[in-house]
C-alpha positions in Angstrom: 58.6 142.9 95.1 61.3 141.6 97.4 64.5 143.4 96.9 67.7 142.0 98.5 71.5 142.5 98.3 72.2 139.0 97.4 70.8 136.3 95.0 67.8 134.3 96.1 68.4 130.7 97.5 64.9 129.3 96.6 65.6 126.4 94.1 62.4 127.7 92.3 63.7 130.9 91.6 65.4 131.8 88.2 69.0 131.7 90.0 68.6 128.0 90.6 68.5 127.5 86.8 71.6 129.4 85.9 73.2 126.4 84.3 70.1 125.1 82.5 70.3 125.4 78.5 67.6 127.6 77.3 66.0 126.7 74.1 64.3 130.0 74.1 67.5 131.8 74.0 68.9 129.8 71.3 65.7 130.5 69.1 66.0 134.4 70.0 69.5 134.4 68.7 68.4 132.8 65.4 65.3 134.9 65.0 67.5 138.0 65.6 69.7 137.1 62.7 67.1 135.0 60.7 66.7 137.5 57.7 70.3 137.8 57.5 70.9 134.3 57.4 68.3 133.6 54.8 69.1 136.3 52.5 73.0 135.3 52.7 72.1 131.7 52.0 69.9 132.6 49.0 72.6 134.8 47.6 75.1 132.0 47.9 73.0 129.5 46.5 72.2 131.6 43.3 75.9 132.0 42.9 76.6 128.4 43.1 73.7 127.6 40.8 75.2 130.0 38.3 78.4 128.3 38.6 77.1 124.9 38.5 74.9 125.6 35.3 78.0 126.6 33.3 80.3 123.6 34.5 81.5 121.2 32.2 79.9 117.6 32.7 82.6 115.0 33.7 82.1 111.5 33.1 83.9 108.4 34.7 84.6 105.0 33.5 85.4 102.1 35.8 87.3 99.0 35.3 87.8 96.0 37.8 91.1 94.3 38.4 91.6 91.2 40.6 95.0 90.6 42.2 95.1 87.1 42.9 96.8 85.9 46.2 99.2 83.5 44.1 99.9 83.0 40.5 98.5 79.7 38.8 101.5 77.2 38.5 101.8 75.1 35.3 104.8 73.2 36.8 105.8 72.7 40.5 108.9 74.8 40.2 109.3 78.2 42.0 109.6 81.2 40.1 112.4 83.8 40.5 109.9 86.6 41.4 107.5 85.4 43.9 106.6 88.2 46.2 104.6 87.6 49.4 101.0 88.1 47.8 99.3 87.2 51.0 100.5 90.3 53.0 98.7 93.5 53.4 101.7 95.5 52.2 101.6 93.6 48.9 98.3 95.0 48.0 99.1 98.3 49.1 102.2 98.1 46.8 100.1 97.2 43.9 97.7 100.3 44.6 100.6 102.6 44.3 102.1 101.0 41.3 98.6 101.5 39.5 98.9 105.2 40.4 102.6 105.3 39.5 104.1 107.9 37.0 106.0 105.2 34.7 102.5 103.6 34.1 100.7 106.7 33.5 103.4 108.0 31.0 103.0 104.5 29.2 99.4 104.9 28.7 99.6 108.4 27.6 102.2 107.2 25.0 100.0 104.5 23.7 96.8 106.6 23.6 98.6 109.7 22.3 97.1 111.8 25.0 99.8 114.6 24.3 97.9 115.4 21.1 94.3 115.0 22.6 92.1 118.2 22.7 91.0 117.5 26.3 94.4 118.0 27.6 94.8 121.5 26.0 95.4 123.8 28.8 93.4 126.8 27.4 90.3 124.7 26.8 90.4 123.3 30.1 90.8 126.8 32.0 87.9 128.2 33.6 88.9 131.5 32.0 88.1 130.0 28.3 85.9 132.1 26.5 83.4 129.2 26.4 82.7 129.9 29.8 81.8 133.5 29.3 79.6 132.7 26.4 77.8 130.1 28.4 77.3 132.5 31.1 75.8 135.2 28.5 73.7 132.8 26.9 72.3 131.6 30.1 70.8 135.1 30.7 73.5 136.2 33.3 75.1 139.1 31.4 75.3 141.2 34.4 77.4 138.5 36.2 79.7 137.7 33.3 82.6 140.0 34.3 82.2 139.4 37.9 82.3 135.4 37.6 85.4 135.8 35.2 87.1 137.9 37.7 86.3 135.6 40.5 87.8 132.8 38.6 90.9 134.7 38.0 91.3 135.3 41.4 90.7 131.8 42.6 91.2 129.4 40.0 93.9 130.5 37.6 97.2 128.9 38.6 100.2 131.0 39.5 103.4 131.0 37.8 104.8 128.7 39.9 101.8 126.2 39.4 101.8 126.6 35.8 103.5 123.4 34.1 106.3 124.3 31.6 106.5 121.1 30.1 103.4 119.5 28.1 104.0 116.0 29.2 104.3 117.1 32.8 101.0 118.9 32.5 99.4 115.9 31.0 100.7 113.5 33.7 99.4 115.9 36.4 95.8 116.1 34.8 96.1 112.2 34.5 96.8 111.8 38.2 94.1 114.2 39.3 91.5 112.4 37.1 92.8 108.8 38.0 91.2 107.1 41.1 92.5 103.6 42.3 90.0 102.3 44.9 90.2 98.8 46.6 86.8 96.9 47.1 86.5 96.1 50.7 87.1 92.5 51.8 87.9 91.5 48.4 91.0 91.1 46.0 89.4 93.6 43.6 90.5 97.1 42.7 88.3 99.6 40.9 90.3 101.7 38.4 88.4 104.9 37.7 89.3 107.8 35.4 87.2 111.1 34.7 86.9 113.0 31.6 84.7 115.4 29.8 84.6 112.9 27.0 83.0 109.5 27.9 84.9 107.4 25.3 88.2 108.8 26.3 87.4 108.0 29.9 86.5 104.3 29.1 89.7 103.9 26.7 92.0 105.3 29.3 90.9 103.0 32.0 91.1 100.0 29.8 94.5 100.9 28.6 95.8 101.6 32.0 94.5 98.1 33.4 96.3 96.4 30.5 99.4 98.4 31.1 99.4 97.5 34.7 99.2 93.7 33.7 101.6 94.0 31.3 104.0 95.7 33.6 103.7 92.8 36.0 104.7 90.4 33.1 107.6 92.6 32.0 109.1 92.9 35.5 108.8 89.1 36.1 110.5 88.6 32.7 113.2 91.2 33.4 113.9 89.8 36.7 114.1 86.1 35.4 116.5 87.1 32.7 118.8 88.9 35.3 118.6 86.0 37.7 119.5 83.5 35.0 122.5 85.5 33.9 123.7 85.8 37.6 123.0 82.2 38.4 125.2 81.2 35.3 128.0 83.3 36.6 127.7 81.9 40.0 127.6 78.5 38.8 131.0 78.8 37.0 132.5 80.3 40.0 131.2 77.5 42.3 132.4 74.8 40.1 135.9 76.0 40.3 135.6 76.4 44.1 134.5 72.7 44.4 137.3 71.6 42.2 139.8 73.6 44.0 138.6 72.2 47.7 138.7 68.4 46.3 142.4 68.9 45.2 143.5 70.3 48.5 141.7 67.4 50.2 143.6 64.8 48.1 146.7 66.4 48.6 146.5 66.4 52.2 145.6 62.8 52.2 148.6 61.9 50.2 151.0 64.1 52.1 150.1 62.7 55.5 149.4 59.2 54.2 146.2 58.8 55.6 143.9 55.8 54.8 141.7 55.5 58.0 141.9 58.2 60.3 139.2 56.8 62.7 141.0 53.5 63.0 144.4 55.1 63.7 143.1 57.4 66.4 141.2 54.2 68.1 144.6 52.5 68.7 146.2 55.3 70.7 143.0 55.4 72.8 143.1 52.0 73.8 146.8 52.2 74.7 146.4 55.2 76.8 143.5 53.3 78.6 145.6 50.2 79.3 148.7 52.4 80.3 146.5 54.5 82.7 145.4 51.3 84.4 149.1 50.1 84.8 150.0 53.6 86.3 147.4 53.1 88.8 148.8 49.9 90.0 152.2 51.2 89.9 151.2 54.2 92.1 149.7 52.0 94.6 152.9 49.6 94.5 154.9 52.9 95.0 152.8 54.1 98.0 153.2 50.9 99.7 156.9 50.5 99.1 157.3 54.4 100.0 155.5 53.4 103.5 158.0 50.5 104.0 160.8 52.7 103.0 159.7 55.8 105.3 159.5 53.5 108.2 163.0 51.8 108.0 164.6 55.3 107.3 162.9 56.5 110.6 164.7 53.4 112.7 168.5 53.6 113.8 171.3 51.1 112.8 170.5 47.6 112.4 172.8 46.5 115.3 170.9 48.7 117.7 167.7 46.4 117.3 165.4 49.3 116.1 164.2 47.2 113.4 163.0 44.4 115.5 159.4 45.7 115.8 159.1 47.0 112.1 156.4 45.2 110.5 158.2 45.3 107.3 161.1 43.5 108.8 159.1 41.2 111.0 157.0 39.9 108.1 160.3 38.2 106.7 160.4 34.6 107.3 164.3 34.3 108.1 164.2 37.2 110.3 161.1 35.3 112.4 163.3 32.2 112.4 166.3 33.7 113.6 164.4 35.7 116.3 162.8 32.3 117.4 166.4 30.8 117.6 167.6 33.6 119.3 164.9 33.5 121.8 165.5 29.8 122.6 169.2 30.3 122.7 168.9 33.2 125.2 166.5 31.1 127.4 169.1 28.2 127.4 171.8 30.7 128.5 169.7 32.0 131.2 169.1 28.5 132.6 172.9 27.8 132.4 173.7 30.9 134.2 171.8 29.5 137.2 174.1 26.5 137.4 177.4 27.5 136.0 179.6 30.3 135.9 180.7 32.5 133.1 183.8 30.7 132.2 182.0 27.2 132.1 182.6 25.8 128.8 178.6 25.2 128.5 178.2 28.9 129.3 180.8 29.9 126.8 179.1 27.8 124.2 175.7 28.9 124.9 177.1 32.5 124.7 178.7 31.9 121.5 175.4 30.4 119.9 173.6 33.6 121.2 176.2 35.9 119.5 176.2 33.8 116.2 172.3 33.9 116.2 172.3 37.5 116.7 174.8 38.1 113.9 172.9 36.1 111.5 169.5 38.0 112.5 171.4 41.3 111.9 172.5 40.3 108.5 169.1 39.1 107.8 167.4 42.4 108.7 170.0 44.3 106.9 169.2 42.2 103.9 165.5 42.9 104.4 166.1 46.6 104.6 168.0 46.8 101.4 165.3 44.9 99.7 162.7 47.6 100.8 165.0 50.3 99.7 165.6 48.5 96.3 161.8 47.8 96.0 161.0 51.4 96.6 163.6 52.7 93.9 162.2 50.1 91.4 158.6 51.1 92.0 159.5 54.9 91.5 161.3 54.0 88.3 158.4 51.8 87.1 156.0 54.9 87.8 158.2 57.4 85.8 158.4 55.0 82.9 154.6 54.7 82.8 154.0 58.3 82.9 156.4 58.9 80.1 154.9 56.2 78.0 151.5 57.8 78.8 152.6 61.2 77.6 154.0 59.8 74.4 150.7 58.0 73.6 148.8 61.1 74.4 151.3 63.3 72.0 150.5 60.7 69.2 146.7 60.7 70.0 146.7 64.6 69.7 148.9 64.5 66.4 146.2 62.1 65.0 143.6 64.4 66.1 145.0 67.6 64.6 145.2 65.6 61.2 141.8 64.4 61.6 140.3 68.0 62.2 142.3 69.4 59.3 141.1 66.7 57.2 137.5 67.3 58.3 137.7 70.9 57.6 138.9 70.2 54.1 136.0 67.6 53.7 133.6 70.1 55.0 134.6 72.6 52.5 134.2 69.9 49.7 130.7 69.2 50.9 129.8 72.8 51.3 131.1 73.6 47.8 129.3 70.7 46.4 126.1 71.4 48.0 126.1 75.0 46.7 127.3 73.9 43.2 124.2 71.6 43.1 121.9 74.3 44.5 122.8 76.8 42.1 123.1 74.5 39.1 119.6 73.1 39.8 118.1 76.6 40.1 119.8 77.8 37.0 118.1 74.9 35.0 114.7 75.7 36.6 115.1 79.4 36.0 116.1 78.7 32.2 112.8 76.5 31.8 110.3 78.9 33.6 111.7 81.8 31.9 109.6 81.1 28.8 106.5 81.1 30.8 105.7 84.4 32.5 102.0 84.7 34.0 100.5 87.7 35.9 98.7 87.2 39.2 96.4 90.2 38.2 93.6 90.0 35.6 90.7 92.2 34.4 87.5 91.0 35.8 85.1 93.9 34.3 86.6 96.1 31.6 85.2 99.6 31.3 82.3 100.6 29.2 81.4 104.0 28.0 79.5 105.9 30.6 76.2 107.4 29.8 75.6 109.8 32.5 78.0 112.4 34.2 79.2 112.1 37.7 79.5 115.8 38.2 78.5 118.3 38.8 75.3 117.2 40.7 73.5 120.3 40.3 70.5 119.9 42.5 72.5 118.3 45.3 75.2 120.8 45.2 72.8 123.9 45.3 71.0 122.2 48.2 74.2 121.5 50.0 75.4 125.2 49.4 72.2 126.4 50.9 72.4 124.2 53.8 76.0 125.0 54.5 75.2 128.7 54.1 72.4 128.5 56.7 74.7 126.6 59.0 77.4 128.9 58.7 75.0 131.8 59.2 73.7 130.3 62.4 77.3 129.6 63.8 78.3 133.2 63.0 75.0 134.4 64.8 75.9 132.4 68.0 79.7 133.5 67.8 78.5 137.2 67.6 76.0 136.5 70.4 78.6 134.8 72.5 81.1 137.6 71.9 78.6 140.2 72.8 78.8 140.6 76.7 76.1 143.2 77.1 72.6 142.6 78.3 70.5 141.7 75.5 68.2 139.1 76.8 66.0 140.7 79.7 64.9 137.3 80.8 68.5 136.7 81.9 69.0 140.0 83.8 68.2 138.5 87.3 69.9 135.1 86.2 73.1 136.8 85.2 73.4 139.8 87.6 71.9 137.9 90.7 69.7 140.8 91.6 65.9 141.5 91.1 64.8 143.4 88.0 62.7 146.6 88.9 61.7 147.6 85.4 62.5 148.1 81.6 62.8 151.7 80.1 62.0 151.8 76.6 64.3 153.9 74.2 62.8 156.5 72.1 63.8 158.8 69.2 62.8 162.1 67.6 61.8 163.3 71.1 63.4 166.3 72.7 65.8 165.4 75.1 65.3 168.1 77.8 61.6 167.2 77.7 60.3 165.8 81.1 58.6 162.7 79.5 56.8 161.3 82.5 55.6 165.1 83.4 53.9 164.8 79.9 50.7 163.2 80.8 49.0 163.5 77.4 51.8 162.6 75.0 50.9 159.3 73.1 54.4 158.7 72.5 55.3 158.9 76.1 52.9 156.2 77.2 55.3 153.3 77.5 57.8 155.5 79.1 55.3 156.7 81.9 54.4 152.8 82.2 57.9 151.8 83.0 58.6 154.7 85.4 55.3 153.7 87.3 56.4 150.1 87.3 59.9 151.0 88.9 57.9 153.3 91.5 55.7 150.6 92.1 58.4 148.1 92.9 60.2 150.4 95.1 57.0 150.7 97.2 56.5 147.2 97.4 60.1 146.7 98.8 59.4 149.5 101.3 57.2 147.1 103.1 59.8 144.8 104.1 62.5 147.2 104.6 62.3 151.3 104.8 63.9 152.7 101.7 63.4 156.4 102.1 67.1 157.3 101.1 67.1 156.2 97.4 70.3 156.1 95.6 70.6 156.0 91.6 73.6 155.0 90.0 75.1 153.1 87.1 78.3 151.2 86.1 79.6 153.8 83.8 78.6 157.1 82.3 75.9 157.6 79.5 73.5 154.9 80.9 70.6 157.3 81.5 70.6 157.3 85.3 70.0 161.1 85.5 67.0 161.2 83.4 65.8 158.2 85.4 66.3 159.9 88.5 64.3 163.2 87.2 61.4 161.4 85.9 61.3 158.8 89.0 61.5 162.1 91.3 58.5 163.6 89.4 56.5 160.2 89.7 57.1 159.9 93.4 56.2 163.6 93.6 52.8 162.8 92.9 52.1 161.1 95.9 54.7 162.2 98.4 57.1 165.1 99.2 60.3 164.4 97.3 63.8 166.1 97.0 66.3 165.2 94.2 70.1 165.9 95.2 72.6 166.0 92.4 75.6 164.0 94.0 77.6 163.7 90.6 79.6 166.9 91.2 82.2 165.8 88.6 79.8 165.9 85.6 76.6 167.8 86.6 73.7 167.7 84.5 70.6 168.5 86.4 70.8 172.2 86.2 70.8 172.0 82.4 68.1 169.4 82.1 65.7 171.2 84.5 66.7 174.8 83.3 67.9 175.8 86.8 69.4 179.4 86.9 73.1 179.9 86.7 74.9 180.6 89.8 72.3 178.9 91.8 74.1 177.7 95.0 74.1 173.8 95.2 75.5 170.9 97.1 79.1 172.0 96.9 78.3 175.6 98.6 76.1 173.7 101.0 78.9 171.3 102.3 81.6 174.0 102.0 79.3 176.2 104.4 79.3 179.0 101.9 75.5 179.0 101.5 72.5 178.2 103.6 70.0 175.2 102.9 67.1 177.3 102.1 69.1 178.9 99.3 70.2 175.8 97.9 66.8 174.2 97.6 65.1 174.8 94.2 61.4 174.1 93.7 60.6 172.5 90.3 57.0 171.5 89.6 56.0 169.0 92.5 59.7 168.3 93.6 62.5 170.0 95.3 66.0 169.6 94.3 69.5 170.5 95.2 71.8 170.9 92.2 75.6 170.2 92.3 76.5 173.7 92.5 79.9 175.1 91.4 82.7 173.1 90.4 85.2 171.8 93.1 88.4 170.1 93.0 87.8 167.2 95.5 84.1 166.2 95.5 85.0 163.0 97.5 86.2 164.8 100.5 82.9 166.8 100.7 80.6 163.5 100.3 82.9 161.7 103.0 82.4 164.6 105.6 80.0 164.3 108.5 78.3 167.6 107.3 77.2 165.3 104.3 75.8 162.6 106.5 74.0 165.1 108.6 72.6 166.9 105.7 71.0 163.6 104.4 69.6 162.8 107.9 68.1 166.1 108.2 66.6 166.0 104.7 65.3 162.4 105.5 63.4 163.6 108.4 61.9 166.6 106.3 60.9 164.7 103.1 59.0 161.5 102.4 61.7 160.6 99.9 65.3 161.5 99.3 66.6 160.7 95.7 70.3 160.9 95.2 71.6 161.2 91.5 75.1 159.6 92.2 78.1 159.3 89.8 78.9 156.0 88.1 80.5 153.1 90.2 83.3 152.1 88.2 85.2 155.4 87.2 85.2 156.8 91.0 84.6 155.7 94.3 82.0 158.5 95.2 79.1 156.0 95.0 80.5 153.8 97.2 80.9 156.5 99.8 77.3 157.8 99.3 75.9 154.1 99.5 76.7 154.1 103.2 73.9 156.4 103.7 71.5 155.0 101.3 68.6 152.6 102.1 68.3 151.2 98.5 70.3 151.4 95.1 68.6 151.7 91.9 71.2 150.4 89.4 70.8 151.6 85.9 72.0 149.2 83.0 71.9 150.3 79.6 70.7 147.4 77.3 73.0 146.4 74.6 75.9 148.6 75.9 77.5 148.0 79.1 79.5 144.6 79.3 78.2 142.1 82.0 81.7 141.9 83.5 81.5 145.6 84.2 78.3 145.5 85.6 78.9 142.7 88.0 82.0 144.5 89.1 80.0 147.6 90.0 77.5 145.7 91.8 80.1 143.7 93.8 81.7 147.0 94.8 78.5 148.4 96.1 77.5 145.0 98.0 80.8 145.1 99.9 80.1 148.3 101.6 77.0 147.3 103.4 73.9 145.2 103.4 71.0 147.1 101.5 68.5 146.7 98.8 69.6 146.7 95.3 67.2 146.8 92.2 68.2 146.8 88.4 66.5 149.0 86.0 67.3 148.1 82.3 67.4 151.5 80.4 67.1 152.1 76.5 65.6 148.9 75.4 64.6 148.9 71.7 61.1 147.6 71.7 60.9 147.2 68.0 63.1 144.2 68.5 61.5 143.5 71.8 60.4 140.0 70.7 64.1 138.8 70.7 64.7 139.9 74.5 62.5 137.7 76.3 59.3 138.2 78.4 58.9 141.9 77.3 57.7 141.4 73.9 54.0 142.0 74.6 54.9 145.6 75.3 55.9 146.4 71.6 53.7 148.5 69.2 54.4 150.6 66.2 54.4 153.9 68.1 57.8 153.6 69.4 61.2 153.7 67.2 64.6 153.3 68.3 66.6 156.1 70.0 70.2 156.5 70.4 71.4 156.6 74.0 70.5 159.5 76.1 72.3 160.2 79.3 
């Protein structure tokens, strides 16, 4: 057996299968609680069978109603009440109407269900004397009072739930027994009613379906009558509005003397277009006149000759003629000057001619300039006049447009009132005609017949379901309890969950003297399994020593009362058969070794030895084939002594003297003594009590030891109840009838 301080890494070891679901574990949980589950299921099934046997049979009648997508039309006139029957909401609405309280109250009144014995509270109550009588007659007198009391607790309505009004109770009972179910992918609806009386069930369903169809017809008739009255009032009002709007239109025409508004508005439009064209021509003429006017205004006086080169002046024919005459006269004067003097008559005549022509030219130029200015002024006046004329035409056009707009508004009002009047008048006539024909878009396809067989209780099915559910509930409870139990109950999972190898399993015995050394009793039949367990543990320790020496053996546990001291004693005796052994009691806080092995009081022990108040020879006690050192006297600080170098030296000395040194150490979690002692140990035997210590505590203790140093650690499961060993995994073959459960020993 290979003992190590860490989980194995081989994929074939149990640790590699930690996350695998073990069917055997599940079956083990079920087997452990199997009888409890089975007996509970049988008991519950018997109770259910008793209740079912005395239950009143319930019959259910069914009528099928068809809701058509549209009502058949006798005439092609739209009715007042025409809902959108093609929508899903319409069908859902009809389902709710079928279950509505007014419809139910109508059926209750028609069938006089208030006086029906089936609706009497005392007769329907589970506390009715008939129930007790049926229970007694069924051969269950012992259960009579218990069943009645059970019914009082669970089924009797409270004061708040009891209806105070008989109609309210009957309606509530009716609603509970009524069931409206649409048939999938059709326009059919199944209306069902349940009752102890099959004839009543059929009568209620048929009456309910008839009342539903009648309610549709009445709703249509009522809506049609209301619509006809409202339409009549609206037609009278709309007629008055139409007459008033026609009167206003005629009064406006007479006031404005309008005959053909469109013709009147067309004339100003043509006039404006024509005037606009004339204005454009006048503006072009004004632009040209303005240009000439500006040119003549930029020149000097007429006598200065500044206008000789002005194009507007030069274009005048008389100016051109005078300029030609002036040129010829001046040329002639120049020629005469070459031959005559200034006082020569020809010179005087020529000069006079030139002056006369100049005066004529100046007068003509002045006339031309005056004409240009006059032309500019006329162009300005012409443009201004055209603009005024256009504005006047536009104003006239706008005036006619406003009249036309007002006239159109009055005309539209007349037309709208006429259309509304005609619409409402026609609808009133249609409503009056269709009001006498009211058809429903629902009809009964299959009326209810009297049912022959009850729908409940289905006795056998109910009992089977109760049994199956009880078994399932029991299994679930068993698994929940197993999941909440965090102790080691499955030996097969020790190595998987704790990650350390299992050295052996020590059985739990009862009716055995606690102080007796079981492994030392070789001929006791009741100790055979215990002896075999100790031998198995010793063998595992011996095999582990082949890979690594383990002379210094430390025995500890997670908490107190897990049996580590008894295991240490019996293991020491077992080892003492083959080798020299010394057992040292290192648990100086709660020493038990002296009491278990009946060591004399006041015998010095480990405390005196470490305190150097007693020699080693006086502290060693011989007991059978082993030596032992007890804890000795009580001390205030054991941790200080076991942490000392004297303790380490003592262990080294004893290891050189004995083949095996066994240390009975304190538990790991309560104090840190075990961690300090483990620094001197070669191997740790970690005792775990079955069905007791929580796995989280065990793992915490192992982790604390593993952090101290690398050493061999092996697990010993103590106190296993082998009478239930078949539920604990691979150790079921050790079970026999010689051993019975024993309460936990220390």
